[in-house]
N, C-alpha and C positions, 0 to 999 in steps of 0.2 A: 869357332868361338871356344874359349877355354871354359871348361865346366868344373865347378867346385862341388865336391861331394862333402856334405856336412852331416856328421853323425852327432846328433844332439842327445846327450845322456843326462838323466836326472841322477843325482847322488843316491847312494844306498840309504838303508833305513837308519834313522836316528830315534832316540827315545821320544822326541817330539812328533815325528811322523807316525810312529806307532800309536801314540796317544791322541792323535788328531789335534795337536796344539799348533798355534801360529808361531812360527820361529822367526821369520823375517831376517833382520840383520844380526840377531843374536847368534853367537858361535856355539855350536854344540857338536860333539864328535859323533862318528858313526857307532852304532852298536856292533856287537860281535857279528850279528847277522848282516848288518850293513857292510862290514868289511868283507864278509864272504860274497856278498852281492857285487862289491867292487871287483873282487878277484874274478867272479864269473863274467862280468862285463869285459875285463881285460882278456880273458880266454876267448870270448865270443868274437872279439875284434882283432885277435892276434894275427890273423892271416891278411888283414887289410893293409894296404900300403899307406899307412898313416904318415903324413908329412908334418903335422903340428898338433899339439894338444893344448887346448885352452881351458881355463877354469875361472869361475868366480873366486873372489878372495877368501871366501868363508871356508872353515876347516872341513866341513862335510863334503864339499865339492873338491877341494884340493886333495884330500885323502883318496877320494874315488878316482880322481884324475891321475894321481901318482902311480896307482897300481897298473894303469894302462900305459902311461908314458915310459915306465921302467922297461916294459917288454919291447918297446920300440926304440929304446935308447934315446929318448927325447926328454927335454926339460918341459915342465908345465909352465905355460905362459898365462899369467894371471891378469885378468881384465875386470876392473870394477864395474864396467858397464853391464856385465852379466850377473851382478849380484842380485839376490832375491829382492822382491818388493819389501820395503820397510812398512811394518804394520803398526808402529807406534804403540799405543796403550793396549793393543790386542796381543802383543807378543808375550808368549808364555801361557796364554789362556787357551783352553780347549774350546771346541765348538759349542758345547752346552753352556760353558761359562760366558762366552761372548753373546750367545743368544739370550741368556738371562739378563745380562748387564746392559747390553746394547741391542735390544730386539729390533728396533727400526733400522738401525745401521746395518745389522746383519741381513735383514731382509733386502735392503738396498744392495748390499754386496752380492747377494744371489741373483737379484733381478736386474740391476743396472750398475754393475761394478765400476764402470767408467765415470760414474757421477759421484761416487762415494768420497767423502773427506773425513778422515779419522784423525783424532788428535795425535800429533807426532808422526804421522804416517806419510808415505808418498801417495800421490794420486796415480792412478793407473796410466793415464796419458803421459805422465812424466817418466814412468818406468819404460813405456813403449818408446819414448824418445831416446833414452840412453841406450836401450837395447839396439835400436835401429842404427844409431851412430857407431856403436862398437861393431856391430855386424858389418856395416859398410866398410870399415877399416879392415876387418878380417877378410872380407871377400876380395878387396883390392889387392891385399898382400899375397893371398893364397889361391888365386885363380888357377885352375888346372890341377889342384892338389886335393888331398883327402884330409879333412880336419875333424878332430873330435872336440866337441865343446861340452864340458861337464858343468851343468848349471842347475837351475831350480824350476819348480812347477810353473810359476807365473811366467818366467822368462820363456820356457819352452812353449807354452800356450801362445804367447805373443808371436814368437817366431813362426809357428805353424799357421796362425791366423793370417799373418802377413803374406806367407807363401800362398795361401788360398784366396788372397784378395779380400780378407775380412778384417774388421776393426776390433779394437779392444773390448767393445761392448759385447762381443760374442765370446768372451773369455771361457765360458763353460761349455762351449761347443766341442772342445777337444779335451783329452785327459792327459795326465802326465804322472804315472805311477813311480814310486821310488825304484831306481835301477832300470827303468824303461829306456829303450833305445828308439830314437826316431831318425829317419834318414831322408835328407833332402838333397836333390840334385839341382844345382843353381847355374843357370847360364844367364848372360845379360838380358834382362827383360822378362825372364821366365823362370819359375821354380816348379819342380815336380816333387810331390811327396811320395816316396817309394815305400816307406813303412812308417807306422805311427805307434809309439808306445809299446813296442814288442817286448815280451817277457819270456820268450822261449828259452833263453840262455840261463834262466834261473832254475833251480831244482823245483820239482813239482809242487811242494808245499809252499815255497816262497812265491812262485808264480800264481798259485791259486789265491793266496792271501792278498797279493797286490791286485789281482783282477777282481776280487770281491770286496775291495775297499769301499767304505761308505761313500755316499754321494758327495760330489765336490762341495767345498766350502772352506777347507783349509788347503793351503799350498803344499 
């Protein structure tokens, strides 16, 4: 049976991730530190026999993916199914602002995220559906290869939950730090998680900051 190795990477730091703001579909660039993190990811995966590099269409993921793809002389393949969850009226707000303006909704987001409906936002189940469809196409095309997917926190969590046989309601059971690397080994009917959200490729200060990030609540 052909085995697909999937290296799932979260984009590097942006001003929004640094300030714990919901970004969703809004396009924001990497910070200088985020670009250094992208370069560190590229170096960390330079020895892998990467056969394809995928990215969400948003700038922060494409820029991170391009640093890696360049080393492997590959083009970045953009797939909208791997775009971050849209957060509607929450986008641009930080955790404290959302908590103050929408206290009940934010509590629901933390306790039962799969049931939340926010004005202008996607439902978590709909995000899981599009991620599953895009992943199925990727898996079919690249069986036997090693693929890097640069994407977002909610998408990474959903992919890992699916690998573990868990549903979107367990969203906060796994973490996805900026520039973290997760490795999945996928064979028909079975997925093994080999590493989850590793940060060893970052410099000491960056890795410490990512590891000590506040409790989940923002993607």
